[in-house]
N, C-alpha and C positions, 0 to 999 in steps of 0.2 A: 504495500500500501503506498502511495507516496509519501511521503515527507510531509507536505504542506496539503496532506486531504484535513478538510473542515470535521473539528470533532465538538457536539453539542453533546450536555449532562444533563439529565434530570433526576436531581437526588444528590446535593452536597451537606449531608450530613455527616456522621463520623467514620464510613467508608469512602463516601463519595467525593470529600472533601480531598482524603488520601491518592484517587483516584487522580480528580482533577490536578492538582498540584505535582504530578509525578507525570504527567504528559506536556503539562508546561515548562517543565525542566527538560522535557525534551525537544523543546520549540515548535508543538503542536498548535496551530490555531483552535481556540478554545471559545465557546460559549455557555451558557448554561442557563438553566431557568431560575429566573427571582421567586424564591419561593421562603415564605414566613419559617418552614424547617428548616432551612440550611443554616448549617455553622458558618459563623464569619466569614464574608469572601473578601475583605479589601485586599488580603494578601494575595487574591488569584486575581482582582482586577489591577494589583500595582504589577501584577507578573504578566499581563496582557488579556484576561479574559474580560469575555463580555456580558453582562445582564441581559437575556430577553424575557419579554414580559409573558410569552404564550410557547406551547408545547407546538403548536402550529409553526408559529414563527419560526423556533431554535429550528425545528427539521426543513423549512425551508432556507437556511442557510449552514445546513449542515449535511455533509456525506457520511458521516454515520453518528448517530443517535446512541448515544448510553445512556440505560436508566439503572437507578441504584436507589431505587425506592424499597418500601419496607414489605410488601407482599403484594400476591395475585388483584387483590381490589386493588391497591395504587399502581402497577401496572396496567390494567384495563383502566383505570381513569383516564391516566396520564395519555393512553395511545386511541381511547373513544372519544373521550369527552368534544361536546362541537370544536373548541380550539386546542384539540389535541394531535400530538403528534398525524395520527392518519391524516389529519387535514388539510398539513404542509406536507406531507412526506415527498420526496424528489425519488422521478423515476431512477433504480439500481442503488438507491440511500442501502443502508446496514442498520438496523437496530439492534444492540447487543444488549440482552436485559442481564446483568450482572445481580437483580435481586433474588432472594429467596421465595421459588413460586410454585404453584399446584400444576405439576405438568400437564393435567387434563386442560388448565386456560392457557399455557404456554400455546400448547398447543392451535388452541384456537386465537391467539394475539398474532402467531406465527400466520397462518393462514391469513388473515386479515391484512396484515404488511406484505404477504406476497399477492394478493389479486390487488394490491393498490398499485405495483410496481418494486416494490423494498426487496430486502433481503431479509433475513432473519436468524441470530443464534442466540442461545441464553447459554450466559456463562458466570455462573452463580460463583460466589468466592468462598473459600475459607481463608485461616488466620484473623488478625485483629484490626484496628485501625492502626497501632504501630508499621506494621508492614506493608498496609494501605499506604502512608506516608511515604515510605520507604520506597515503593514500587515491587516489595517483594510480595504481591497476595501469589497464594493457591487459583486457579480458575479448573472451573470441570465443563468444559464446552458443549454443547448439543446441538449440531448443526451439518450442513451438507459438508463432504470432507475440501470439495475444491474451495470453500468460502471460509472453512478452516484455515487452509492455508494461503489464501490470502491475507486474512485478518491476523495471522499469527503473529508480524510484525508489532503489529500495534498492539496487539494485547500482551506482548513481550514489554513495552512501556510503562507498563503498570504491575506486570505479573511475574513471579519469577519460575512458578512449577505450573505446566498449562501441560492439560490432559483433554484430548477428544476421547468425550464418552458413546457419541453413537448419534443419529439422527436428532434433531429438533424433539426438547423435552428430556431427554438422555441427561442431560446435564443438572437440569431441573429434580430431577427423579434422583440423580446419584448424591448429591447437595442431601437432598431429606435423606438417603440412608446413612448417610455420615452425619446429620443433625443428630440422628437417632442414637447413633450409637456415642457421639460424642456428647451429648446432652443429659442419656442415659446412665453415662459411665459417674458424671456429675450428679447426678441425683444420688446416684446409689453410695459414693463417696460423700457427699453431704449428709446422707442420713446415715451412714455408719460414723462419721464426726458426731451427729449429733448424740447417739448413743453411747459414743465412747464416753463425752463428758457425762452422761448420766451416770454412769457405769465406773466413773474415777479414773479411768486411764488414761496416765500422762500423755500428752498431746507429742512431746518427743519422743516417744517410743512409739506412739502410732504412728506418728511419720515415717522412722525410722523402718519398722516393722512393714509397710504397707510399698514403700520406695523398693526396696531387695526383694519384695515378692511381688503378688500376683496383679497390687493395687499402683504402680509404677506407670509412667505414661508421658503423655502431653498433656492430657486431662488434669491428670493428680498435681504436676508441674504447674500449673496455670492457677488451681487452685490454691498449691500450697502455702503461698504467701498471707492467705487472707486468713488461715488456719493460725498461722505463727503469730503476724502483727496486723491482722485485717486491712491489710493491701489486696485493694480487687481489680490492681489495674491490669492484671494479667489477662483480666476475663470481664471485659469490659462489656457484656452482652447483658442484654435485661431479661428479667424472670417473663413478664408480658411478652418480649419477641421469641423466648424458649418456648411459652403455652403455644404462641402462634404457630410455630414451625413443629410443635409434636403434634398440634389439631392438624397441618397440612401432612404431615407424615400416616398418621392411622386413617385420614382422609384417603390417601394415594391408598394404603395397604389395603381398604374396604374396598376399591373399586376395583381393587386385582385378586381380591378372595383371597389375600396373607395372612398368616397369622398376627395377630395381634398384642396378645395378650398381655405379656412387657413391656409394649409401645403404651397402650391405656395405662397402664398402672403409673407409669411415668408421666406421661398427660398430666392425669389425676395430680401427682406429686406438684408439679408447676402449677395448675390449675389450683391448689388450695392456697399455695405460697403466692399465686396473683391476688387471690382475695384480700391478705394481709396487704401486700405492699409491691404490687407490680412493676414497679418502677427501680426497683432495687435490684443491683446486677446479681447474675445467679451464684458467686459464690457467696452473698445473705442467705441462700436459702438453707445456709448450714445454721443459721442465728433463728432463723425461722424455723426450721424444725427443732431447735432447742427448747424454744418457748412456750 
């Protein structure tokens, strides 16, 4: 993809802001949708980005539109609203959805984009805002192989590890599988830690045993600072978002007739915590389960 290809972004939040800053560091012309949900954008504007008032206007001046919003409802609104992306889409333009979304919704959105003369890929992310700002995200891509090959150089401007999962919708399906495993282990570790507190188990000993045994791993290391010193900076993902993703996962499993007994239990754990404080980060689940 050409160096001067014009990029438009919808969703400049915790993750999207990092993507935007990475693209600007590589000298790519960038516009973004002006939206109250954005993080402060003065630094992006100072680096050359331009704020645009509507999705249609953004699509009209972009060769590639990147969506980085909360979920399927927000993706569909961004695309289908009267002044949304679909209304201004240019023939041949590419829409890349980096959100976490329902694969069945993704397939419908892709069909509408393609019917309007555009092209579509789902490229949900893993890792944290820190890696987003560093241009070192992981991407799981669902798209036509030719489009994947064409867009890979652009994706590499803000991602370190890029996997082609299969056709459209495959990226979002694999992201939900990933999040079920990640959030499921976080819930198990949080519940075990809460029980350990009640049982009078020394925290340092608990962490030592888990780290050297079956409890070690990426999620353990992200929760460990909170368990030790109440530092949640390594897992800045809200309980409300965890509940949303687990809801997507159980819905996907239901659509496919797959077993979901464990997933339903994990979803219920987050649902109970969300009723207390959905805005808290996932590590705070430990405190909520301890109370």
